[in-house]
PyMOL CGO cylinders between C-alpha atoms (Angstrom):
from pymol import cmd
from pymol.cgo import CYLINDER

trace = [
    CYLINDER, 0.03, 0.20, 0.03, 1.39, 3.91, -1.41, 0.3, 1, 1, 1, 1, 1, 1,
    CYLINDER, 1.39, 3.91, -1.41, 0.41, 6.76, 1.32, 0.3, 1, 1, 1, 1, 1, 1,
    CYLINDER, 0.41, 6.76, 1.32, 0.56, 10.00, -0.20, 0.3, 1, 1, 1, 1, 1, 1,
    CYLINDER, 0.56, 10.00, -0.20, 0.96, 12.99, 1.70, 0.3, 1, 1, 1, 1, 1, 1,
    CYLINDER, 0.96, 12.99, 1.70, -0.37, 16.38, 0.11, 0.3, 1, 1, 1, 1, 1, 1,
    CYLINDER, -0.37, 16.38, 0.11, 1.49, 17.63, -2.84, 0.3, 1, 1, 1, 1, 1, 1,
    CYLINDER, 1.49, 17.63, -2.84, 3.51, 13.92, -3.39, 0.3, 1, 1, 1, 1, 1, 1,
    CYLINDER, 3.51, 13.92, -3.39, 2.39, 11.84, -6.46, 0.3, 1, 1, 1, 1, 1, 1,
    CYLINDER, 2.39, 11.84, -6.46, 2.81, 8.23, -7.85, 0.3, 1, 1, 1, 1, 1, 1,
    CYLINDER, 2.81, 8.23, -7.85, 3.14, 6.98, -11.11, 0.3, 1, 1, 1, 1, 1, 1,
    CYLINDER, 3.14, 6.98, -11.11, 2.59, 3.57, -13.21, 0.3, 1, 1, 1, 1, 1, 1,
    CYLINDER, 2.59, 3.57, -13.21, 3.88, 2.36, -16.25, 0.3, 1, 1, 1, 1, 1, 1,
    CYLINDER, 3.88, 2.36, -16.25, 1.76, 1.45, -18.78, 0.3, 1, 1, 1, 1, 1, 1,
    CYLINDER, 1.76, 1.45, -18.78, 1.73, -0.87, -22.34, 0.3, 1, 1, 1, 1, 1, 1,
    CYLINDER, 1.73, -0.87, -22.34, 0.44, -1.20, -24.42, 0.3, 1, 1, 1, 1, 1, 1,
    CYLINDER, 0.44, -1.20, -24.42, 0.98, -3.07, -28.13, 0.3, 1, 1, 1, 1, 1, 1,
    CYLINDER, 0.98, -3.07, -28.13, 0.64, -1.18, -31.26, 0.3, 1, 1, 1, 1, 1, 1,
    CYLINDER, 0.64, -1.18, -31.26, 1.58, -4.38, -34.01, 0.3, 1, 1, 1, 1, 1, 1,
    CYLINDER, 1.58, -4.38, -34.01, -2.40, -6.45, -34.15, 0.3, 1, 1, 1, 1, 1, 1,
    CYLINDER, -2.40, -6.45, -34.15, -2.57, -9.35, -32.38, 0.3, 1, 1, 1, 1, 1, 1,
    CYLINDER, -2.57, -9.35, -32.38, -3.10, -12.41, -35.51, 0.3, 1, 1, 1, 1, 1, 1,
    CYLINDER, -3.10, -12.41, -35.51, -6.36, -11.51, -37.06, 0.3, 1, 1, 1, 1, 1, 1,
    CYLINDER, -6.36, -11.51, -37.06, -6.74, -8.21, -36.15, 0.3, 1, 1, 1, 1, 1, 1,
    CYLINDER, -6.74, -8.21, -36.15, -7.05, -5.35, -38.35, 0.3, 1, 1, 1, 1, 1, 1,
    CYLINDER, -7.05, -5.35, -38.35, -3.09, -3.80, -39.02, 0.3, 1, 1, 1, 1, 1, 1,
    CYLINDER, -3.09, -3.80, -39.02, -5.45, -0.34, -38.08, 0.3, 1, 1, 1, 1, 1, 1,
    CYLINDER, -5.45, -0.34, -38.08, -7.55, 0.08, -35.26, 0.3, 1, 1, 1, 1, 1, 1,
    CYLINDER, -7.55, 0.08, -35.26, -10.64, 0.23, -35.80, 0.3, 1, 1, 1, 1, 1, 1,
    CYLINDER, -10.64, 0.23, -35.80, -10.93, 3.89, -33.10, 0.3, 1, 1, 1, 1, 1, 1,
    CYLINDER, -10.93, 3.89, -33.10, -8.49, 5.26, -31.28, 0.3, 1, 1, 1, 1, 1, 1,
    CYLINDER, -8.49, 5.26, -31.28, -9.24, 5.34, -27.72, 0.3, 1, 1, 1, 1, 1, 1,
    CYLINDER, -9.24, 5.34, -27.72, -10.48, 9.19, -26.32, 0.3, 1, 1, 1, 1, 1, 1,
    CYLINDER, -10.48, 9.19, -26.32, -9.91, 8.33, -22.71, 0.3, 1, 1, 1, 1, 1, 1,
    CYLINDER, -9.91, 8.33, -22.71, -8.25, 6.77, -19.81, 0.3, 1, 1, 1, 1, 1, 1,
    CYLINDER, -8.25, 6.77, -19.81, -10.16, 5.25, -17.42, 0.3, 1, 1, 1, 1, 1, 1,
    CYLINDER, -10.16, 5.25, -17.42, -9.31, 3.84, -13.75, 0.3, 1, 1, 1, 1, 1, 1,
    CYLINDER, -9.31, 3.84, -13.75, -10.05, 2.45, -10.77, 0.3, 1, 1, 1, 1, 1, 1,
    CYLINDER, -10.05, 2.45, -10.77, -8.07, 2.68, -7.63, 0.3, 1, 1, 1, 1, 1, 1,
    CYLINDER, -8.07, 2.68, -7.63, -7.36, -0.36, -4.94, 0.3, 1, 1, 1, 1, 1, 1,
    CYLINDER, -7.36, -0.36, -4.94, -10.25, -0.47, -2.60, 0.3, 1, 1, 1, 1, 1, 1,
    CYLINDER, -10.25, -0.47, -2.60, -12.47, 1.96, -4.88, 0.3, 1, 1, 1, 1, 1, 1,
    CYLINDER, -12.47, 1.96, -4.88, -15.88, 1.94, -6.57, 0.3, 1, 1, 1, 1, 1, 1,
    CYLINDER, -15.88, 1.94, -6.57, -15.42, 5.60, -8.41, 0.3, 1, 1, 1, 1, 1, 1,
    CYLINDER, -15.42, 5.60, -8.41, -13.44, 5.50, -11.34, 0.3, 1, 1, 1, 1, 1, 1,
    CYLINDER, -13.44, 5.50, -11.34, -10.69, 8.86, -12.61, 0.3, 1, 1, 1, 1, 1, 1,
    CYLINDER, -10.69, 8.86, -12.61, -10.96, 9.86, -16.24, 0.3, 1, 1, 1, 1, 1, 1,
    CYLINDER, -10.96, 9.86, -16.24, -7.93, 11.52, -18.09, 0.3, 1, 1, 1, 1, 1, 1,
    CYLINDER, -7.93, 11.52, -18.09, -7.06, 11.97, -21.68, 0.3, 1, 1, 1, 1, 1, 1,
    CYLINDER, -7.06, 11.97, -21.68, -6.27, 8.94, -24.19, 0.3, 1, 1, 1, 1, 1, 1,
    CYLINDER, -6.27, 8.94, -24.19, -3.01, 11.60, -26.43, 0.3, 1, 1, 1, 1, 1, 1,
    CYLINDER, -3.01, 11.60, -26.43, -0.97, 7.96, -26.80, 0.3, 1, 1, 1, 1, 1, 1,
    CYLINDER, -0.97, 7.96, -26.80, -2.10, 6.98, -29.67, 0.3, 1, 1, 1, 1, 1, 1,
    CYLINDER, -2.10, 6.98, -29.67, -3.95, 3.97, -31.53, 0.3, 1, 1, 1, 1, 1, 1,
    CYLINDER, -3.95, 3.97, -31.53, -3.60, 0.28, -29.40, 0.3, 1, 1, 1, 1, 1, 1,
    CYLINDER, -3.60, 0.28, -29.40, -3.72, -2.55, -30.87, 0.3, 1, 1, 1, 1, 1, 1,
    CYLINDER, -3.72, -2.55, -30.87, -4.29, -6.26, -29.49, 0.3, 1, 1, 1, 1, 1, 1,
    CYLINDER, -4.29, -6.26, -29.49, -7.78, -6.02, -28.87, 0.3, 1, 1, 1, 1, 1, 1,
    CYLINDER, -7.78, -6.02, -28.87, -7.55, -2.89, -26.65, 0.3, 1, 1, 1, 1, 1, 1,
    CYLINDER, -7.55, -2.89, -26.65, -5.40, -4.05, -23.77, 0.3, 1, 1, 1, 1, 1, 1,
    CYLINDER, -5.40, -4.05, -23.77, -3.09, -2.12, -21.68, 0.3, 1, 1, 1, 1, 1, 1,
    CYLINDER, -3.09, -2.12, -21.68, -0.95, -3.96, -19.07, 0.3, 1, 1, 1, 1, 1, 1,
    CYLINDER, -0.95, -3.96, -19.07, -0.50, -1.78, -15.80, 0.3, 1, 1, 1, 1, 1, 1,
    CYLINDER, -0.50, -1.78, -15.80, 2.81, -1.77, -13.61, 0.3, 1, 1, 1, 1, 1, 1,
    CYLINDER, 2.81, -1.77, -13.61, 1.62, -1.92, -9.32, 0.3, 1, 1, 1, 1, 1, 1,
    CYLINDER, 1.62, -1.92, -9.32, 2.06, 2.37, -8.18, 0.3, 1, 1, 1, 1, 1, 1,
    CYLINDER, 2.06, 2.37, -8.18, 4.89, 3.23, -6.29, 0.3, 1, 1, 1, 1, 1, 1,
    CYLINDER, 4.89, 3.23, -6.29, 6.07, 6.44, -5.03, 0.3, 1, 1, 1, 1, 1, 1,
    CYLINDER, 6.07, 6.44, -5.03, 7.58, 9.41, -7.26, 0.3, 1, 1, 1, 1, 1, 1,
    CYLINDER, 7.58, 9.41, -7.26, 7.11, 11.14, -10.73, 0.3, 1, 1, 1, 1, 1, 1,
    CYLINDER, 7.11, 11.14, -10.73, 8.63, 8.36, -12.43, 0.3, 1, 1, 1, 1, 1, 1,
    CYLINDER, 8.63, 8.36, -12.43, 11.67, 7.61, -14.78, 0.3, 1, 1, 1, 1, 1, 1,
    CYLINDER, 11.67, 7.61, -14.78, 12.09, 10.90, -17.19, 0.3, 1, 1, 1, 1, 1, 1,
    CYLINDER, 12.09, 10.90, -17.19, 12.73, 9.84, -21.03, 0.3, 1, 1, 1, 1, 1, 1,
]
cmd.load_cgo(trace, "trace")
């Protein structure tokens, strides 16, 4: 479990495919416009805009556990 104080942040890594799965079209049928996240032990979700392009492989997005900090710089 991560406990954050006001002003602290947490991050996660997302991974999605931009290569089609077997039998999938070579281009996504529709690009996502938002990402919906449900925090642990919550029944409410948060929405944020998705600006990272198409998601192939049947829309699957893998996520790592949250960690304290702002994440790596690229």
